[in-house]
N, C-alpha and C positions, 0 to 999 in steps of 0.2 A: 505495498500500498503505500509506503515511501516512497516508491518512485513514482505514481499514479499521482501523487502530490507532487513531487518535482517537476512532472511533465505539466500539471495542470498549470503552473506558477509558471514555468516555461509560456505555454501558451497563452498564460495572459498580457505578460512581456511583448509576446510577439503580435496580438490583437493592437496592442497601442502603437507598436512601430509602422503596422498597418492602415490604423486610423488616419496618421499626421504624415499620412502620403494622398494626395489626390487619385483614386484611379477611375476616373468614369469608364462608362463602355467604352471598350473601343481603345481607350490610354491608358493601360496597366503597364508599363513598361518598367514603370520603377518598382510597383509591386511585384511583377515577373522576377526582375533581379535579386528583392528582397528574399522570396522564396524558395528560388535556386542557390543563395546562397547558404538558409538556412538549411535546405535539407542535403547539402555539400557537408555543413559542419556538423550536422544528424552524422556523416557516414552516410548517407544515400548518393547515388548517382544522378544527379537532376537530369532531365530532358525537354529540349524547348524545341514550340514548334507556338509562332506567333506569340501569345503572350501567354501560352497555357503553360503550365509544370506541372509535370509527372515524374515520377521514381518507381521504382519495382523495390519489392523488400528484400532479394535478392534471386538467383537463379529460376526461372520460370521451370515449373516441372510441367511435363506433358501429360504427365499420369493425375495430375491435380485439377482442380478448378478453377476458378479466378476468381478474385473478391476484387470490386473494384470502390474507394473509397473517393470520393468526389463531393466539391461546393466550389464555391468561384470568390474570386476576389475583385471582383468590378464594383462601381456601386451605383446607382443612379446621383443623378444629379443633384446637388443643395439647392433647398428651396431656401425663398426669400424669409421664410420665416423663423429659420433658427435665431437663436436666442445667444447662443455658445456660439465660436469657431468648431465648425462642424470637424476640422483636420487637427482639433487641441483632444487628446485624449484625456477625459476628465472625469477622476474617482470619486463620487459622492455619497455618501450611504449604504458603501458594499454596491454601486452600480458604475459601470461603466459608459460614458457617455461619447458618441463621435460617430460620422457619416462611417456607415459600414458594419458598427461595431455587432447590431442584432442580425443582418441581412447583408452578407453571411457571412462577417469576420469570426464571430464566435462559433457557428459550424464548422467553420473552417480551419479555424487554430485547433479545435477539440478531436476534429477527424483526424491531424495531423500529429496530433499527441497519440490520438490512439494507435495511428501506424507506427508509429515507431515505439510504441509498448511490445503491441503484436507482432513487430517484426524481431523483436527481442526471445523470441523460442519457435519452436517446429509447431505451424498449423498445418490445419488439412485442407488447405488452401494456398492458389500462388495468390500475394498480395499486391494491390497498385494505387497511389497516393496520386490523383490529381487535383489541382486547383487550377481553377479554367476561366477563360475570359468569358466576356462580353454574354455572360446569363441575363441580365437585366435588359438588352436591348434583342433577344432571341436571336444574334447576329451569327453570321456563317464563319466566322473566324474564332467560333467558340469549338465547343465538346466535338460538334462535328469534322473538323479538320484534323481532331487529334487519332479519332478511333480506328482510322486504318493504320497508326504508328502502334495500337497497344495488343496486347495478349489478346486472345479471345474470351469476352469476358461473357460467366455466368450470371453471376449476380452485379447491382452497384447498390451502393448504401448513399445517397444525397443529401450531402447536407444543407439544414435550411430551417429556419427557426419554426420548428413546431412544438414546442414546451414538453418534449422529447415523446409527443405521439407521434405513431407511425403511420403515413399515410401508406396503403394499400392499392390506393390505385388513383389517378390524376386525370382531369378534363385535361382535352387538349383545345385547339383552337384553330378557326378558319373564319377569315373573315372575307365575305361575299360582296363582289362590286355587283349589283343589278342596274340594269335601263328597260323599261319597256318604250315600244315606240307606239304615236299615233299619228294624226294629221292635224296640223294648225287651222285655223279660221277665226273667226270674229266672234265673238262671244256672246252681243249682243243676235246674230242669228241663228247661234247653238251649233255652228259652222264644225266643221272637222269631226277627227277621232280624239276623244282628252284623253293622252299617254296616261295621264295622275291617275283616273278612273282605272286603268288598265292595271295600275301597279296596285292600286288597291286591292283586287283580286287576289293578287300573288300574296301581299303583304299579311291577308286577313289568314292564306292559306301557313305562312310561316307562322303566324300567329298561333295556330289551334292545332297543326299536324302535330302526331307523335309518334315517333320512331317505335318499335315492334319491341328491340331487346332495351330490357331497365335495368341498371346496375344496381343492385344491393348495396352499397356504396356509395354512388355517385347518382343513381337516380334516371329519371333518363336523358334525351339531348336539349340541352336550352337552345332556340333561336331568338333572334331578337335585333327586331331592327330598330337602328340607331342613329341613323340620318337620312335625309328625304332632300331631294331640291330637286324643282320643276318650275317653269312659266320664265316670262321675262317681263310680260306687264299684265296689269290688270282685264284686258278688255281682248287678250289674246288667248284661244285656246292652247293649252302647251302640247309639241307635239313628241316631247322627249322627258320621261322619269327618271331620276336613278335616285336609288337608295344604299346604304348598306345596312347589311345584316349580321349580326356578332353570334357564329356558332362553337357551341361546347358540347363536341362528341362526348361520349363516355367511352369505356376500354373494349365497349364490342364494336367497334368500328372505325376503319381507318377514316383518314379524311375525304382519299377519294374517292370512300366506300359510299361517305353521304354528300359527296356533291355529287354522284351520278344521283341518288335517290331523289336531291332534290331535282335535280332538272329536266326528272320525268314526270316530276308533280306541279311546275311552275312555267307559263309561258316568258317571263323575261330574259335579257340574257344574263348570263352567269360567269363572274367572274372570278377564280378564287384569288387572293394576293398573294397565298402558299398555300403549298397543302403537308409540308413539313412537319410543323408540328402535332404532334401526333397525342394522343391520349394513351393511356398505359395502367396495366394493373398486374397485382399477382396473385398466387391462388394463396385464400387461408391456410391451404395443409403444405405452403409451402416452409423450410425446416427455419427460416428467422421469422417469421410470422410466427409459430406455434412456441418456437423458444422464445419471443417477447411478449408473446400471451402469459405463459409463462413465469416472467417477470413480473408480470400486472403492467406492461407496457399497451395501453389504451392503440386502436387501430382505430381509421377512419379513412371517409374519401377528401381527397383535396379539390377545392375549387379551381385554386392557381397555379401555374407552372413554374418548371423550375427545367434542369437541363435534363430531365424524366424524358424531354418530349425529344429528346434526339436518340435514345438509348433504344437499340430494338430486343429488348433482352430483357430478363426480371431484374426491378428496382424498387427500391424502396424507397421513403423520405422522409427524415427525419435527425432536429440538431434542437440544441438549446435556443435559448430565445422565444420569442414570443411571434406570430404572424402578423401580430393587429402592431406591434410597432415599426413596422417595414414602411420604408420610403415616408416616416413623420420627420416633421423636426425636431431637433434635439435627439434623435435614435439612441436607445442606451441596450446595456444587457446586464442583467446582473452575474455578477465576480461567481455566483454561487453557482450560476445557472451552467456556467461554465464548469466548475470543477463536478459537477453532480454529472451533467451531460459527457463526459469522458467517462466515468466511472461505468454510467448506463450504456455507451457505445463497447466498454470492453466486455463487461460482463452478455450481453448481447453477442458481440464476436470472437469473444479467444474461443477457439475450440469450437468454432461453430461447423457441423456439419453442410453444407450446399449441395 
């Protein structure tokens, strides 16, 4: 236990250093350098691609499955509502304030401490630690560019602030740009074909349609019309109407499948901005889920996205901190959350048979 305490205090000091360095998504060069140097100091061989930093615990044994520990070191931009300097780590009443302290610096340094601890003894799996970039913007230079360079992954533990509850499913995201066409005319003479009225038929479908497969943890697929634009002036019948639909799939559908189903039911033109941010889910019978339950760790379905959307293998999301503090002014994490998070990670992962 003395080792765990030592690693925990090292993690807290590392988090303070990370907070003091601006690392907005796409601009994480300096925190990438810091993490690379820390891995080297810990005796690991750091690898880098873009601003993604990773290391292996040792030689890969092809007879063993591989476990990935992942969290991100980029942050959202600090808002003008901060009352403190977001890049000055401040400890008050047992809590550490600073940009990225909660999302996801706390989980990141906790997983790194866990990686260091687990690497000290033989495990029934190969172990990889990855500090990824561009998570906050779902950027193309984050996890997607690293996966081809990693060993084949069997299970990932993604560190995000979940109050150390385990997300065993996570919604994906598809944003649809939709267009209906009509024919312009003079409103006074009721001429033309109103594209807005055409859009209303499809909007009503988006509001009322229910996909067949409903998840026990995530529920059904959510579809919400969030923006609409039509018309040029009050007396002209609009010949085009554009609207945007936010779609949140569950783990039973790929994004492409969702788009294909939608196209069969609506008349408007559908253009997905991306189909890469897929939902994820893991079986309740998976060993990591069973062990979590045996330790009293609650499981749930997550409505928010993480780097899991890029992972075509089993994954769970769990970490210290609270999701409601993410992206808020004066963001913070309790130091005890980090200490207890590391202990829980170790209990969950040490000698886990996956």
